[in-house]
SERO-4910 file (N, C-alpha, C, O; in steps of 0.05 Angstrom, whole numbers):
BEGIN
 pado doro    nc1    nc2    nc3   cac1   cac2   cac3    cc1    cc2    cc3    oc1    oc2    oc3
  Met    A    672    240     80    653    239     60    663    228     35    685    236     27
  Leu    A    650    209     21    658    196     -4    645    210    -29    621    213    -32
  Ile    A    664    219    -45    655    233    -71    665    218    -94    688    210    -95
  Asp    A    649    214   -113    657    199   -135    670    216   -157    671    240   -152
  Gly    A    679    207   -179    692    220   -200    675    240   -213    686    255   -229
  His    A    649    242   -208    630    262   -221    618    280   -199    598    294   -204
  Gly    A    631    281   -176    622    300   -155    601    292   -141    590    309   -126
  Arg    A    591    267   -142    569    256   -127    573    245   -102    591    228   -101
  Thr    A    560    250    -80    565    240    -52    554    211    -52    531    206    -59
  Val    A    569    194    -44    565    167    -42    561    159    -12    580    158      3
  Asn    A    535    153     -3    530    147     24    515    119     29    506    111     51
  Tyr    A    513    105      6    497     81      5    510     56     -2    519     55    -25
  Leu    A    514     35     15    526     13      8    509    -12      6    497    -18     27
  Arg    A    506    -26    -15    490    -51    -19    510    -74    -17    530    -75    -32
  Val    A    504    -93      4    522   -114      8    510   -141      5    493   -150     21
  Ser    A    518   -155    -16    508   -183    -22    522   -203     -5    546   -204     -6
  Val    A    508   -219     10    521   -239     31    520   -265     20    529   -283     34
  Thr    A    508   -271     -5    505   -295    -16    494   -292    -45    480   -273    -51
  Glu    A    501   -312    -64    489   -312    -91    466   -333    -89    450   -336   -107
  Arg    A    465   -348    -68    447   -370    -68    420   -360    -66    416   -339    -54
  Cys    A    399   -373    -77    370   -368    -76    356   -394    -76    363   -414    -89
  Asn    A    331   -393    -59    315   -415    -58    291   -412    -77    272   -427    -74
  Phe    A    291   -391    -97    272   -388   -119    290   -390   -143    314   -387   -142
  Arg    A    275   -395   -165    287   -393   -192    272   -378   -211    261   -387   -230
  Cys    A    272   -350   -204    252   -333   -218    260   -328   -245    283   -324   -252
  Gln    A    237   -329   -262    243   -327   -291    260   -304   -300    275   -307   -320
  Tyr    A    258   -282   -287    272   -256   -294    300   -254   -283    314   -234   -289
  Cys    A    308   -274   -267    335   -271   -254    353   -296   -259    376   -294   -269
  Met    A    344   -320   -252    364   -341   -254    347   -368   -259    351   -387   -244
  Pro    A    330   -369   -279    313   -393   -283    330   -419   -290    321   -441   -286
  Glu    A    351   -417   -300    365   -441   -309    390   -447   -291    402   -468   -294
  Lys    A    396   -427   -272    418   -431   -254    417   -459   -238    399   -465   -222
  Pro    A    437   -475   -242    434   -501   -229    442   -497   -196    452   -476   -187
  Phe    A    436   -517   -184    443   -515   -153    471   -521   -148    477   -540   -133
  Ser    A    487   -505   -161    516   -506   -158    525   -478   -150    516   -459   -163
  Trp    A    543   -474   -131    548   -445   -120    578   -443   -117    595   -461   -118
  Val    A    582   -417   -113    610   -410   -104    616   -423    -77    602   -420    -57
  Pro    A    639   -439    -77    645   -451    -52    643   -434    -28    650   -411    -32
  Lys    A    636   -441     -4    635   -425     19    663   -414     23    664   -390     31
  Glu    A    684   -427     20    711   -418     27    716   -393     11    731   -376     21
  Asn    A    705   -389    -14    710   -366    -30    695   -339    -19    701   -316    -26
  Leu    A    674   -346     -2    659   -323      9    675   -307     29    691   -318     43
  Leu    A    671   -283     31    682   -267     54    665   -274     79    640   -275     79
  Ser    A    680   -279    100    665   -280    126    652   -254    133    658   -233    122
  Phe    A    633   -256    152    617   -231    163    641   -212    177    640   -188    173
  Glu    A    660   -222    190    681   -206    198    695   -192    179    702   -169    184
  Glu    A    702   -205    153    715   -192    133    699   -170    121    706   -147    118
  Leu    A    675   -180    114    655   -159    102    655   -136    119    658   -114    109
  Phe    A    652   -140    148    648   -118    166    673   -102    168    671    -78    175
  Leu    A    696   -112    163    721    -94    165    719    -73    144    724    -50    148
  Phe    A    711    -82    119    711    -60     98    686    -41    104    688    -17     99
  Met    A    663    -51    115    639    -36    118    644    -13    138    633      9    138
  Lys    A    665    -22    157    671      0    178    685     21    165    679     44    170
  Val    A    704     16    148    718     37    132    695     53    117    695     78    121
  Ala    A    676     43    102    658     57     89    640     75    107    635     98    100
  Met    A    632     64    131    616     78    147    630    101    163    618    122    169
  Asp    A    655     96    168    674    119    178    676    139    156    682    162    163
  Glu    A    673    135    133    677    155    114    652    167    104    654    185     87
  Gly    A    627    160    114    604    173    109    580    157    102    558    167    101
  Val    A    584    128     97    563    114     90    542    114    110    551    109    133
  Asn    A    517    117    108    496    122    129    473    103    121    453    101    136
  Lys    A    474     90     99    450     73     90    465     46     79    483     47     62
  Ile    A    456     22     91    467     -2     83    444    -21     78    426    -22     95
  Arg    A    442    -37     54    424    -55     49    436    -84     45    453    -87     27
  Ile    A    427   -101     59    437   -129     55    421   -144     34    396   -145     35
  Thr    A    434   -156     15    421   -167     -9    433   -195    -15    450   -205      0
  Gly    A    425   -206    -36    432   -233    -44    436   -234    -74    448   -217    -87
  Gly    A    425   -257    -85    413   -280    -76    392   -274    -57    381   -252    -56
  Glu    A    387   -294    -40    368   -290    -20    384   -289      8    394   -310     17
  Pro    A    385   -268     18    405   -264     42    397   -280     63    415   -288     78
  Leu    A    372   -288     69    364   -303     93    373   -331     91    371   -347    110
  Leu    A    384   -339     67    398   -365     68    427   -365     80    440   -386     82
  Arg    A    437   -342     86    465   -344     98    458   -346    128    442   -332    140
  Glu    A    474   -367    138    472   -372    166    480   -353    184    502   -342    180
  Asp    A    464   -346    206    472   -327    225    471   -299    214    486   -282    223
  Leu    A    454   -294    194    452   -265    187    445   -246    209    456   -224    210
  Asp    A    426   -255    228    420   -236    247    445   -224    263    445   -201    272
  Ser    A    466   -244    265    489   -235    281    505   -214    267    515   -195    279
  Phe    A    506   -217    238    518   -195    221    504   -172    223    517   -151    225
  Ile    A    480   -171    223    461   -146    225    468   -132    251    473   -108    251
  Lys    A    470   -149    274    474   -139    299    502   -124    302    506   -103    316
  Met    A    522   -136    287    548   -126    286    549    -98    275    563    -79    285
  Ile    A    532    -96    254    531    -70    238    516    -51    258    527    -29    264
  His    A    496    -58    267    477    -40    284    491    -32    310    487     -9    319
  Asp    A    506    -49    322    521    -41    348    544    -22    341    553     -7    359
  Tyr    A    556    -23    315    577     -5    309    565     23    304    577     43    312
  Lys    A    541     23    292    531     48    285    501     47    288    487     41    268
  Pro    A    489     52    313    460     46    318    444     63    300    421     55    295
  Asp    A    451     85    291    435    104    274    437     97    244    425    111    228
  Ile    A    451     77    236    452     69    209    425     61    199    410     47    213
  Asp    A    417     71    173    394     60    160    399     34    148    411     32    126
  Leu    A    389     12    163    397    -14    157    372    -31    147    353    -35    161
  Ala    A    375    -40    120    352    -53    106    361    -78     96    385    -84     96
  Leu    A    342    -92     85    347   -120     73    326   -125     53    303   -118     56
  Thr    A    336   -138     31    320   -147      8    315   -176      8    334   -191     10
  Thr    A    291   -185      6    286   -211     12    263   -221     -5    248   -204    -13
  Asn    A    260   -247    -10    233   -257    -22    213   -266     -1    191   -276     -7
  Ala    A    220   -262     24    203   -266     48    195   -295     54    180   -300     73
  Tyr    A    206   -316     36    199   -341     43    206   -351     71    191   -366     84
  Leu    A    230   -341     80    240   -349    108    235   -331    127    246   -334    149
  Leu    A    219   -309    123    213   -287    144    194   -301    167    194   -291    190
  Pro    A    179   -320    162    162   -325    184    178   -333    209    170   -326    231
  Gln    A    199   -347    207    217   -358    226    240   -341    233    254   -347    251
  Thr    A    244   -316    217    269   -300    221    261   -271    227    278   -256    235
  Ala    A    238   -262    223    233   -234    223    236   -222    252    243   -198    254
  Gln    A    230   -237    271    233   -225    296    264   -223    305    272   -203    317
  Arg    A    279   -242    298    307   -243    303    320   -219    289    336   -204    301
  Leu    A    312   -215    262    324   -193    249    317   -164    262    334   -146    265
  Lys    A    292   -162    269    285   -137    283    300   -134    309    310   -112    315
  Asp    A    302   -155    326    316   -154    349    346   -145    347    358   -133    364
  Ala    A    358   -154    324    388   -148    317    392   -121    308    415   -112    307
  Gly    A    369   -107    300    372    -78    294    364    -73    263    368    -51    253
  Leu    A    353    -93    248    345    -85    222    320    -67    225    303    -70    243
  Lys    A    317    -46    206    298    -30    205    274    -34    184    250    -32    190
  Arg    A    284    -42    159    266    -42    139    270    -64    120    293    -75    117
  Leu    A    248    -73    105    253    -95     86    242    -85     60    223    -70     61
  Asn    A    252    -93     36    240    -94     11    234   -123      3    252   -140      0
  Ile    A    207   -129     -1    201   -155    -10    189   -159    -39    172   -144    -48
  Ser    A    199   -178    -50    186   -184    -80    161   -197    -76    159   -217    -61
  Leu    A    140   -185    -90    116   -201    -93    103   -193   -119     92   -171   -123
  Asp    A    107   -216   -138     99   -212   -165     72   -221   -174     63   -217   -196
  Ser    A     59   -236   -155     32   -245   -161     17   -252   -135     30   -259   -115
  Leu    A    -10   -250   -135    -25   -259   -113    -41   -283   -121    -59   -292   -108
  Lys    A    -35   -294   -141    -46   -320   -154    -27   -343   -147     -4   -340   -155
  Pro    A    -33   -364   -134    -12   -385   -130     -1   -396   -152     23   -401   -153
  Glu    A    -16   -400   -173     -7   -414   -198     15   -393   -213     36   -401   -223
  Ile    A      8   -369   -213     26   -347   -228     53   -344   -210     75   -343   -221
  Ala    A     49   -343   -183     73   -342   -166     92   -365   -172    117   -362   -172
  His    A     80   -390   -177     92   -414   -181    108   -413   -208    131   -423   -210
  Lys    A     95   -401   -227    104   -399   -253    129   -383   -253    148   -390   -266
  Ile    A    129   -358   -239    150   -339   -241    174   -351   -225    197   -353   -233
  Ala    A    166   -359   -201    189   -369   -182    200   -397   -187    221   -405   -178
  Gln    A    183   -413   -202    188   -443   -208    187   -459   -183    201   -479   -180
  Lys    A    168   -449   -163    166   -462   -138    140   -454   -124    131   -431   -127
  Asp    A    127   -472   -110    102   -462    -97    110   -446    -72    119   -456    -51
  Val    A    106   -417    -75    115   -400    -56     98   -380    -42    104   -368    -21
  Leu    A     74   -377    -56     58   -356    -48     49   -355    -18     51   -334     -5
  Asn    A     39   -376     -8     27   -378     16     49   -369     38     44   -353     55
  Gln    A     73   -381     35     95   -375     53    105   -346     51    111   -334     71
  Val    A    105   -334     26    113   -307     22     92   -289     39    101   -273     55
  Leu    A     66   -292     35     47   -275     49     49   -277     79     45   -258     94
  Lys    A     56   -303     89     58   -306    117     83   -290    127     84   -278    149
  Gly    A    103   -290    109    127   -276    116    125   -243    114    140   -227    126
  Ile    A    106   -236    100     99   -207    100     83   -200    124     88   -179    137
  Asp    A     63   -216    131     50   -213    154     67   -211    179     64   -194    196
  Lys    A     86   -229    181    102   -233    202    122   -208    205    128   -200    227
  Ala    A    130   -197    185    148   -173    185    134   -150    195    144   -134    210
  Leu    A    106   -147    186     91   -125    196     83   -128    224     78   -108    237
  Glu    A     80   -153    235     72   -159    261     95   -150    281     89   -140    303
  Val    A    119   -154    274    142   -149    291    150   -122    289    168   -115    304
  Gly    A    139   -104    270    146    -77    269    168    -68    248    179    -46    249
  Leu    A    173    -87    230    193    -79    209    177    -61    187    154    -65    180
  Gly    A    193    -43    179    184    -25    156    184    -43    131    203    -57    127
  Val    A    163    -42    113    159    -60     91    153    -42     65    137    -24     65
  Lys    A    169    -49     42    161    -40     17    158    -65     -3    174    -83     -1
  Ile    A    141    -66    -19    136    -87    -39    148    -79    -64    147    -55    -71
  Asn    A    160    -99    -79    171    -96   -105    156   -115   -124    154   -138   -117
  Met    A    145   -107   -147    133   -125   -166    144   -117   -193    148    -94   -200
  Val    A    148   -138   -207    161   -137   -235    138   -147   -254    133   -171   -256
  Pro    A    124   -128   -267    101   -134   -285    114   -146   -312    132   -135   -324
  Leu    A    103   -171   -319    111   -183   -344     86   -188   -362     64   -195   -353
  Gln    A     92   -182   -387     69   -186   -407     58   -214   -409     74   -233   -414
  Gly    A     34   -217   -405     19   -243   -409     24   -259   -384     15   -282   -384
  Ile    A     36   -253   -364     41   -268   -339     26   -258   -316      8   -272   -306
  Asn    A     34   -232   -306     19   -221   -284     14   -191   -291     11   -175   -273
  Asp    A     14   -185   -314      5   -157   -319    -24   -148   -313    -30   -124   -313
  Asn    A    -40   -167   -309    -67   -162   -302    -70   -162   -272    -93   -162   -264
  Glu    A    -49   -163   -256    -49   -163   -228    -40   -137   -216    -40   -134   -191
  Ile    A    -31   -118   -234    -20    -93   -221    -37    -80   -203    -26    -74   -181
  Ile    A    -62    -74   -207    -78    -61   -188    -85    -81   -166    -92    -71   -144
  Asp    A    -85   -105   -168    -91   -124   -145    -67   -124   -126    -72   -122   -102
  Val    A    -46   -126   -134    -22   -123   -116    -19    -94   -105    -11    -92    -81
  Met    A    -25    -73   -119    -30    -47   -106    -49    -46    -85    -43    -36    -63
  Glu    A    -72    -56    -90    -93    -57    -71    -88    -72    -45    -97    -66    -23
  Tyr    A    -72    -95    -52    -62   -111    -26    -47    -96     -9    -52    -95     15
  Cys    A    -26    -79    -21     -8    -60     -8    -24    -38      7    -17    -33     30
  Met    A    -44    -25     -6    -59     -5      3    -74    -14     31    -73      1     51
  Lys    A    -85    -34     31    -98    -47     54    -81    -50     79    -90    -46    102
  Arg    A    -56    -55     72    -36    -58     93    -19    -34    102     -4    -35    121
  Gly    A    -23    -12     87     -9     13     92     20     12     84     37     24     96
  Ile    A     26     -6     63     54     -9     54     57      2     24     38      2      8
  Lys    A     80     11     18     85     22     -9     92     -2    -29    106    -21    -22
  Val    A     81      2    -54     88    -17    -75    105      0    -96     98     22   -103
  Arg    A    127    -14   -107    143     -2   -127    141    -23   -148    147    -46   -144
  Phe    A    132    -12   -172    131    -27   -198    159    -23   -211    169     -1   -215
  Ile    A    172    -47   -218    198    -46   -230    198    -59   -259    190    -82   -264
  Glu    A    206    -42   -277    209    -50   -304    229    -73   -304    251    -71   -292
  Tyr    A    221    -95   -317    236   -119   -322    263   -109   -334    264    -96   -355
  Met    A    285   -116   -320    313   -110   -328    323   -133   -346    330   -154   -335
  Glu    A    325   -129   -372    333   -150   -389    363   -158   -381    381   -141   -378
  Asn    A    367   -184   -379    393   -193   -375    397   -221   -387    377   -235   -391
  Arg    A    421   -230   -392    423   -254   -408    424   -278   -390    430   -299   -400
  His    A    417   -276   -363    411   -299   -345    383   -306   -343    375   -326   -332
  Ala    A    366   -286   -356    336   -291   -351    325   -308   -375    338   -314   -395
  Asn    A    299   -315   -370    285   -328   -391    284   -311   -415    272   -289   -413
  Ile    A    294   -319   -439    295   -303   -463    268   -294   -473    266   -273   -486
  Asp    A    247   -310   -468    221   -305   -477    203   -286   -461    180   -280   -469
  Leu    A    215   -275   -438    203   -256   -422    202   -228   -437    220   -219   -451
  Arg    A    175   -216   -431    172   -188   -443    163   -170   -420    141   -174   -408
  Gly    A    178   -151   -414    168   -135   -393    149   -115   -401    139   -117   -424
  Met    A    141    -93   -382    123    -73   -390    139    -45   -386    154    -41   -367
  His    A    133    -26   -405    149     -2   -398    131     14   -379    108      8   -376
  Gly    A    144     33   -367    135     47   -345    105     60   -353     87     60   -337
  Lys    A    102     70   -377     77     83   -386     55     61   -389     32     68   -385
  Glu    A     63     37   -394     43     16   -397     34      9   -368     10      4   -363
  Ile    A     53      8   -349     43      2   -322     26     23   -311      7     18   -296
  Leu    A     33     50   -317     19     70   -306    -10     69   -318    -30     73   -303
  Ala    A    -13     62   -346    -40     57   -358    -58     40   -344    -81     46   -341
  Lys    A    -46     16   -335    -62     -3   -322    -73      8   -296    -96      2   -289
  Val    A    -56     24   -281    -64     38   -256    -90     57   -263   -111     56   -250
  Lys    A    -84     73   -286   -106     93   -292   -133     84   -301   -153     98   -303
  Glu    A   -131     55   -307   -157     44   -313   -176     47   -290   -200     49   -295
  Lys    A   -167     48   -265   -183     50   -243   -180     76   -226   -199     86   -213
  Tyr    A   -156     86   -227   -151    107   -208   -137    133   -224   -123    130   -244
  Thr    A   -142    156   -211   -132    183   -219   -104    185   -207   -103    181   -183
  Ile    A    -83    189   -220    -57    193   -209    -45    220   -218    -51    231   -238
  His    A    -28    229   -201     -9    249   -209     18    247   -195     21    239   -172
  Ala    A     39    257   -211     67    253   -207     77    269   -183     71    293   -179
  Leu    A     91    255   -167    104    269   -143    134    276   -146    146    294   -135
  Gly    A    146    257   -164    175    260   -170    193    242   -153    183    222   -142
  Arg    A    217    247   -152    235    228   -138    244    237   -110    245    261   -106
  Glu    A    249    222    -91    258    230    -65    287    224    -64    296    202    -61
  Gly    A    301    249    -66    330    247    -64    344    231    -86    341    236   -110
  Ala    A    361    212    -78    373    197    -97    362    171   -105    373    155   -120
  Ser    A    336    166    -94    319    141    -98    317    138   -129    315    159   -143
  Pro    A    317    113   -139    311    110   -169    282    107   -173    274    102   -196
  Ser    A    264    110   -152    238    105   -152    224    132   -158    226    151   -141
  Phe    A    210    135   -182    193    160   -187    165    155   -173    152    134   -177
  Asn    A    156    173   -157    131    167   -141    109    183   -153    111    205   -165
  Tyr    A     87    168   -149     58    178   -157     39    177   -133     44    163   -113
  Lys    A     17    192   -136     -1    193   -116    -30    188   -127    -37    198   -148
  Ile    A    -44    173   -115    -75    167   -123    -92    187   -111    -94    190    -87
  Glu    A   -105    202   -129   -120    226   -117   -142    213   -100   -147    224    -79
  Glu    A   -157    192   -106   -181    182    -93   -176    176    -64   -194    178    -48
  Asn    A   -150    167    -57   -147    162    -28   -117    172    -16   -110    168      8
  Gly    A   -103    183    -35    -77    193    -24    -56    172    -23    -34    178    -13
  Tyr    A    -61    147    -32    -39    127    -31    -16    133    -53    -21    140    -76
  Glu    A     10    130    -43     30    134    -59     43    108    -66     44     89    -50
  Phe    A     54    108    -90     67     83   -101     92     94   -119     94    118   -124
  Gly    A    108     77   -126    134     82   -141    135     68   -167    120     48   -172
  Leu    A    152     77   -185    157     64   -209    189     67   -213    201     88   -212
  Ile    A    200     43   -219    230     43   -224    233     37   -252    226     15   -261
  Asp    A    245     55   -268    249     52   -295    280     53   -301    292     75   -304
  Pro    A    294     29   -303    322     27   -302    332     33   -331    356     36   -335
  His    A    311     36   -353    321     40   -379    327     71   -384    338     78   -405
  Lys    A    321     87   -365    323    115   -367    350    121   -349    358    106   -330
  His    A    364    145   -357    387    150   -340    382    176   -323    400    189   -314
  Asp    A    355    182   -319    350    207   -305    353    208   -275    353    229   -262
  Phe    A    356    183   -264    364    181   -234    393    177   -231    403    178   -208
  Cys    A    409    174   -253    437    169   -249    451    194   -239    471    192   -225
  Glu    A    442    219   -245    456    240   -238    458    245   -207    474    261   -197
  Asn    A    440    231   -193    441    234   -164    449    206   -152    445    203   -128
  Cys    A    460    188   -166    465    161   -154    482    163   -132    502    178   -133
  Asn    A    478    150   -109    493    151    -87    502    125    -76    509    123    -52
  Arg    A    503    104    -93    509     79    -81    533     63    -97    541     69   -119
  Ile    A    543     44    -84    562     24    -91    554     -2    -81    536     -3    -64
  Arg    A    567    -23    -92    555    -49    -86    580    -67    -79    601    -63    -91
  Leu    A    578    -88    -60    599   -104    -51    587   -133    -53    566   -138    -40
  Thr    A    600   -151    -68    590   -179    -71    602   -197    -48    622   -190    -36
  Ala    A    589   -220    -43    597   -236    -22    625   -246    -26    638   -253     -6
  Glu    A    636   -247    -48    665   -253    -54    686   -230    -51    710   -234    -51
  Gly    A    674   -205    -47    690   -183    -42    696   -165    -67    717   -152    -68
  Asn    A    679   -166    -86    683   -151   -110    667   -124   -104    643   -126    -97
  Leu    A    678   -100   -108    667    -75   -101    658    -64   -130    675    -58   -147
  Ile    A    633    -62   -135    621    -53   -158    611    -22   -160    595    -13   -143
  Pro    A    620     -7   -178    610     19   -178    580     26   -188    568     46   -182
  Cys    A    571      6   -205    546     11   -218    534    -17   -226    549    -33   -236
  Leu    A    508    -23   -222    496    -48   -228    499    -54   -258    499    -77   -265
  Tyr    A    501    -36   -274    504    -42   -302    535    -35   -314    540    -27   -337
  Phe    A    552    -41   -294    581    -35   -302    597    -57   -293    601    -63   -270
  Asp    A    607    -72   -316    620    -98   -310    645    -97   -293    651   -117   -281
  Glu    A    659    -75   -293    686    -74   -283    682    -73   -253    664    -60   -244
  Ala    A    699    -88   -238    697    -87   -207    727    -90   -198    745    -99   -213
  Leu    A    730    -82   -173    757    -85   -162    752   -100   -134    733    -93   -120
  Ser    A    767   -119   -127    765   -134   -103    779   -123    -81    802   -114    -82
  Ile    A    762   -126    -55    776   -119    -31    784   -145    -16    794   -144      6
  Ala    A    779   -168    -29    781   -193    -14    809   -199     -1    811   -210     21
  Lys    A    832   -191    -18    861   -195     -8    865   -178     14    878   -186     33
  Ser    A    855   -151     15    860   -130     37    847   -139     60    861   -140     81
  Val    A    819   -146     62    806   -154     85    820   -176     98    827   -175    121
  Lys    A    823   -197     82    835   -223     94    857   -219    107    862   -232    127
  Glu    A    876   -200     98    900   -193    112    899   -173    133    918   -165    146
  Gly    A    872   -163    137    869   -140    156    879   -117    146    884    -99    162
  Asp    A    884   -112    123    898    -86    111    875    -64    106    864    -62     84
  Ile    A    870    -50    126    849    -29    123    854     -7    105    837      5     92
  Gln    A    883     -1    104    890     19     83    887     11     54    878     26     37
  Gly    A    894    -17     50    889    -28     25    861    -27     16    856    -20     -7
  Ala    A    841    -35     32    815    -34     27    805     -4     23    788      1      5
  Ala    A    814     15     36    807     43     32    817     53      4    804     70     -9
  Glu    A    838     43     -5    852     51    -33    833     37    -53    830     48    -74
  Val    A    823     16    -49    807      2    -70    780     17    -72    770     22    -94
  Leu    A    770     25    -49    745     40    -49    751     67    -63    735     74    -81
  Ala    A    771     81    -58    776    106    -70    778    102   -102    769    120   -116
  Gln    A    791     79   -112    791     76   -138    765     69   -153    760     76   -176
  Val    A    749     54   -137    722     48   -148    705     74   -148    687     76   -166
  Leu    A    707     91   -132    693    115   -132    702    131   -156    686    144   -169
  Lys    A    727    131   -161    738    147   -184    729    133   -210    725    146   -231
  Asp    A    724    108   -209    715     93   -235    684     96   -239    674     92   -261
  Lys    A    670    102   -218    640    102   -221    630    118   -245    636    142   -247
  Pro    A    615    106   -262    609    116   -286    587    141   -282    573    141   -261
  Lys    A    584    158   -300    565    179   -300    536    170   -299    519    180   -285
  Glu    A    532    148   -317    506    137   -321    506    107   -326    527     97   -334
  Asn    A    485     92   -321    487     65   -324    490     56   -352    481     71   -371
  Arg    A    502     34   -357    512     24   -383    500     -5   -387    502    -22   -369
  Trp    A    489    -10   -412    481    -36   -419    500    -50   -433    516    -37   -447
  Ser    A    502    -77   -431    521    -93   -448    515    -94   -477    491    -95   -484
  Asp    A    533    -94   -493    528    -98   -522    534   -125   -532    539   -128   -556
  Phe    A    533   -146   -516    539   -170   -526    523   -182   -550    530   -200   -564
  Asp    A    499   -168   -552    483   -176   -575    479   -150   -590    467   -132   -576
  Pro    A    486   -144   -614    481   -115   -626    451   -111   -631    442    -89   -633
  Asn    A    436   -132   -632    407   -128   -636    392   -124   -608    368   -119   -607
  Glu    A    406   -127   -586    391   -124   -560    410   -106   -546    426   -117   -530
  Glu    A    412    -84   -549    429    -64   -535    421    -60   -507    438    -52   -490
  Asp    A    397    -64   -501    388    -60   -475    386    -86   -458    367    -92   -444
  Val    A    410   -101   -461    411   -129   -444    438   -126   -428    459   -118   -438
  Ser    A    434   -133   -404    456   -133   -387    467   -161   -383    452   -180   -383
  Thr    A    494   -161   -379    508   -188   -375    509   -191   -341    517   -213   -332
  Arg    A    501   -172   -327    505   -173   -298    487   -197   -288    464   -200   -296
  Ala    A    498   -212   -270    481   -233   -256    470   -220   -230    484   -218   -210
  Phe    A    445   -214   -233    434   -195   -208    433   -212   -183    431   -200   -161
  Tyr    A    433   -239   -183    434   -255   -161    461   -254   -145    462   -262   -122
  Glu    A    482   -243   -158    508   -238   -148    510   -208   -135    527   -203   -118
  Thr    A    493   -191   -145    497   -163   -137    472   -151   -124    472   -127   -121
  Gly    A    451   -165   -115    427   -155   -106    414   -134   -124    409   -111   -116
  Gly    A    410   -142   -150    395   -125   -168    368   -119   -161    355   -104   -176
***
């Protein structure tokens, strides 16, 4: 069992397999040029897996594959099969923009993937284009349909933005209702890699939009999930709200993150990281385990925002495309 320095059990590992993405979302990496970490700097799947075995042997029972856009990493289904074959009962999930799902969903399911979190910020082609800076909506919707068709579990994530998609909150929710899938509204996480003109919506503003049509009541959190759940009284539909500006879910945080280059990160809003790259490249399992132990010891009590601008204390320097934000 993995225990951090504050007595919390850590059983959830998020693994980024690439920082590359085929979108340029306004809230993530709108100005990022198409230049990337050289492939030789990335850990191979075998090297990532060497560390993941250490983590699974010590009690990690939930793994999420992230990016960037993880489906851009060649032979990802082989990596997923590697994990599934080692521990078939692992809760194995993936976060994606769904653009490549029409041609990959069946292979992912066959390899052992169980669940997907999919970003869907608009149901209007022109708004989706504005956010992603690419004509994406038709392909994304096809990807969602394909995932459901092959039997993968699906959750939808939406980031409401003032003056852009804030009038689609109910539309996206009702799209999910009709398909029997859960939507989670995520407060925009300010970061210095995003479009500086963006303005997100606070949780209470998001809920106010929902209340314009529905009656809701709070259900609370499920375990260590950062999502606070609500139920619509009219039809029993449940949705979630993720509010990263609060610390109230930190007390139960159960996760650590591994980047494609081998940096092990104790918290999304914590800039310090330790590398496992040298250890896994040398096949040094004990060395990797020692790095893991130190990262658990360093894991902060609650999330922390960068103070690079004293007037914007709630802005993170973390590049979410590197860590699967």
